[in-house]
N, C-alpha and C positions, 0 to 999 in steps of 0.2 A: 583354488577348488578344495569344499568340503561336502561332506552330507549334514543336513538337520534333519534331527527325528521329532517330532512334534507328540511326545509321550498320551497329550490330552488324546491325540486321535487315531494313534496307534495303538492297537488292537493285538498285536502280534509281537509283544515283547517275545525277545529270547530265541522265535523264528524267523527272525531276519536279518539285518545289517548289524542287531542290536546285540548277536551272538560274535562278534568281533569284542576280546579283551581288551580290557586296558587301555581303552585310546578314546573312551569318551569324558568328556567334562560337561555336569549340571550346573546351569546356569540359573538362578535364582533373580526375582521369584517366581517367573512365567513358564519355567518348565517345562523347559526346551534342551534336551541334551545336543550335544554338537560331538561331530566329530572330524576330524581334520583329514580328509583323503590318502593328504602326502604321509600319514602314518600308516596306513594301510600297504601290506603288500601288494606291488605292482599287478600280481595275479589276481588279486580279487578285484581290482576297478570295475571290472566288467560285470562281476556280480551285484556291485554297489548297486551301479547302472541301472539293472535289471530289475533290482528289487525296487528301486524309486518308480519304474515305466506300471511295475506291475501290483505296485499297493493300492488295494480298492478306494482307499481314504485318502488318498495324498497326502498320508505323513511326513513321507521320507521326498525332503529335497535334493536335490544334488545344484549345489550352487558353482558356477565359472564365474571366474574374476579376473579381469583385467591387468595387470602384470602394475603393482603400485597402489593397486585400490582397496580400500579400506573393508575388507571381508564383510567385519560384523554390518558395518551400514548397508550392505548391499541385501542381507537379510531383512530388514525392517520393510513391515508390510507397505508402509503407506509415507512418505514427508510431511513434513509439520505444514498445514494450511497456505503458510507465507510462501514454503518451500514451492509445495507443488503448483501455487499461482505463478510463481514465477516462470518455472518451467514451461508453464501451459503459455505464456506471453513469450517465453521465446521462442517453443515449437511453430507457435502462430505466427510470428516475424519472418521464422525461415522455412517456412513453408506457403513457398509460390504460387501454388493451385488454390488457396482458398483467402490468402488475397484478394479485395476485389469483390467477393461473392456477392456482398451485399449491397454494393456502390449505388445510389441512387434509390435504395429504400430505407423505409420506416420503418423501426420496428417497437411496439411497446413490451414491454415487461413487467409483471407485477412479481411481488415478494420479490424485489433485484437489490435489495439493500445487503442482504449478505450470504452465503452457500449458492444452493446450484442457481437461485435467481441470478444473484453474483455474479455467479462465472459465466451466466446465458449470455448478458446485458454484455460482459468484456468481450467475449468470441463473437458477438455481432458487431459491434464497433471495431473491432481489431478485421474485421470481414469489409469493414467501409460505410456500413449501415451507422444511421442517424438513430440513436434509441432513446426515448423515456423511459425513465428509471421510474417505476412507482412501487412506493412501499409504505407501510403504517408507520415504519420509522424513518421521520424525514430524515435525521439525522443520518441514517444507515445508505439511505439513497443518496444525500447529498454525498454522502464518502465513493459511493461509488462511480459519480458522476467526475470526481475528482480526478480518481484515476483512469477514467475514461480522457478526460481531459490532458492529462498526461502523458498518454501515450498520441495523443494528435486527433483524439477522436471528438465526435460530437455528441454530447448528450443534455440531458433536462431532466431536472429530480423534480418529481413528485410525490410531495407525502399525502397520502387518501387511503381509505378503507373500502374494498373491494365489496362489502357486504352494502355501503350506503349507495343506492340506485344512482342519487344526484351525482355524489362522488364521482362515477364511475363515468355521469355522462359528461362531466368538467374536464375529467381526464381526458378523454379523446376529444372533446373541442380542443383543449389545449394541445395534442400533439399536432390535429390540425392545422389549429392557427399557428402554431410555430413552426412546423415540418412541410406543412402542406398537405397531409395525407396521413393514411397511414397501411403498409401493405405485409407486416410480417404480426403475429402475437406470441407471446408464451404466457399460457396463464400458468404458473407457478405461484403465488401466494395461496397460501394455506394457513390454516387454526393451528399451528401446532402448539402453542400455549395451554391447548388446553387439554393435550394428548395426556397428561397427566390424572385428570379427572374423566378418561373417556374408557369405562369400566366395563364388563359385562351386563347384557341386558338388564339382569334384576338388580341389578347395584349401580344405573345409571340412572344419572340426573338427567332429564329432561330437557334442562335449558342448553346441557352441552351439547346436545344432540342438536338443536334449533341454532343454537349458534357454530357448531360448526359447518351444517348445512347451509347454514346463510353465507357464511364465508366462501369454503371447499367446492359447490356445489351451485349455490346461486349466483355467486360471488363471479365465478367462469362464466354462467348463463348470462349475467349482465354485460359482460365483457362482449363477450362473442355477438351480443347485439348490438352492441357500438362498433364494432370494427366490421360487420360484415357488408354493412351497406357503404363505408368507404373503401373497403378492397374493391366492391364489384364496380364504384368508382374510378378506380384506376387500371379498372381490367383484370382484377384479381388478388389474391395473396395466400398466404399461410398460415396457418394456426397450427401448432403445439400446444395440448394440456399436459400436464405434470399429475399425472395418478400415480399408482405406486405398486408395489408386490402386495400390500396388503390391502389392495380392494381385490386381488387374486384367488386369496386362499383364506380360512378361517384361524380366529386368532383368540384367546383366550380373554382378549383387553380390546381396546380402541373401536371398541364397534361402530362410534360415530364416525371416525374417520376412514375406515375399511369402507363402510356403506357410501361413503360419499364418493371415495375414488371408485369405487366399482359403478356407482350411477354415473360419473364422469366419463368413464369408458364407451357407453351407448351415447350419451351424447356428443360423445367426439363422431362415432359412427353416424349416429344420425345428422350434424353436422356437416360430414362430407358427404352424404348421402342428400342430403337438398340443396346443398349450395358446388357441389362439383360445376353443376354445366355452366356456372357462374365465373369456373377456374380459379375454384378457393377448394384448399385442399385442407385435411386438418388431420392430426393422426395425435394418438397420448403415445405418451412414454411411462415407462412403470419402474422407477428405480429400487434395489433392493437395498442393502447395505453402504451408504454413503455416508463418506466420514466427513460433516461439515463441521464446522468448530461449534455449533450449538447441539450437535447427537454424541458430537466428543466427551463434551462437559457431563452428560448424562448416563452414558456407558462407560463402566471400570472396564478395566483389561481382561476380566474374567468371563462379563459378557460381551466383549468384542471378540475372544476365542470361541466363545462356543457358539454363534453367530456365522463365525467364521468356517466352522468345521462343516457345514451347509452348505457352502459356496463348492464350484468345481474350482475355482482358480484360489490363487493362494493370498491375495491381498484384499484387502477392502475397498471399497470404490471410493474415488474422489468429485468433488464439483465437477472439477473439467471434462471427468467423463462422459458425465450427462451432456455438458454443454455441449462438445464435440457431436456428440448425437445428435440435439436437437437442432446444432448451426446444419448438419446437414438435410434431416428431413425441413428444414426452411427455405434450404437453397435449392438451387436447378436445378441440382445433381439428382435430386428425390422428385423431380418434377410428374413421374406416374405413380407417385408411390402418395396413398391416401384412405383415410378408413382403417387404418394399422393401429394395432397397440402393440408397440414393441419394449419388451422388459430387457432392461441392462442390470442385472442382479448376478453376478460372475456366476450364473447359473445355478441359483439359489431353489428355483421353481425347476430345474429341469431334469431333477433323478427321483427317483426312487424316492420316498420317505424313509427308508431304513439305512440311505446312503450313508450316513456322518455316521453310523453303529458298526460300518464294516460293510453295508450292501446285504447280499443274501449271502454273505460267505460266512461259511462256521466258524472258520477259523478269526472272525471279528473280535472274539474276546478268549485270554488264554485260559485254557482248564483253573477251576476254582475263582473265576472272577465273576462277585457274586451279582446280582443285580441292583444291589442296594451299594456296594463299592462302586458301581457302574455311574451309578449317581450321584455317588459323592463328588464324580470329577468335575471341574468347570468344564 
């Protein structure tokens, strides 16, 4: 057992567990101080736990670990992508209530070569569904399909661009010809390669706006238009559109991306309204900080820590977290859920804007802590 205090979050230094003398060691370079509870007098254990429970910014964590378990590893916010995928596969195989939930179903997943899309394709295949793995990166689609096949699943890789109307039509024609129809659709493909150029309104290249809308919004619409008639022919179906928390709040950049995701939310509600009587359900999922391999390569530890400050949960999200939600919304377990937007963001959008600075507490910063000093912290 130990206590971990994130000093980038904690604004009450000297007023809580940090008053315990001589028990902390500094771990560089991430700026996290650790104290082993075993070195603290027994009489203070309850006080330490109370401080953890009452900390307004979740800066203090009491970590309980099994005997023989590596405590330092237990504090890590997330395993590597490979480890997370392995654990997800094990969990799915050991979960009897999810096995076979997609038997007899055919799913099309776009942007399924990596990240969230790949995790969704794997989750559906592990549930017994047959999956069309569509991605603009053909080699990534093939690799995902090979992994599904290695687990005794059924999948078909297709390299295509969802911004191309003819390519989208060919995608669904191939799915129908190969698997007999379409029951499930996950619209995950997104023009993420454009986000570094997706700037504030006055600095935005209109070509970036047009290309983002062509992929994120128009591409999603094209896939829905192809899927709906095929779902109706099979008695109904389920669609999940991958939105984003960016579509629910303003930002200093990513104007095109945010606008496309906001529009996708209304597209999802419209689809659910217009085709509910045809037994077609449609929901949108809005991920927050989900640590895909692509995002991991873009965000340094300082930025990750900054973003995590605004979450209510202690770790970053994983593609498998989103895939579990998507699989639920596609399944019969969610048979009475449609027209909804579900955030999966660790609570990032669920709190007051001042949460990461200590909420409304006057003790958020120690005396003498200037605004400039606070701003200088990651």
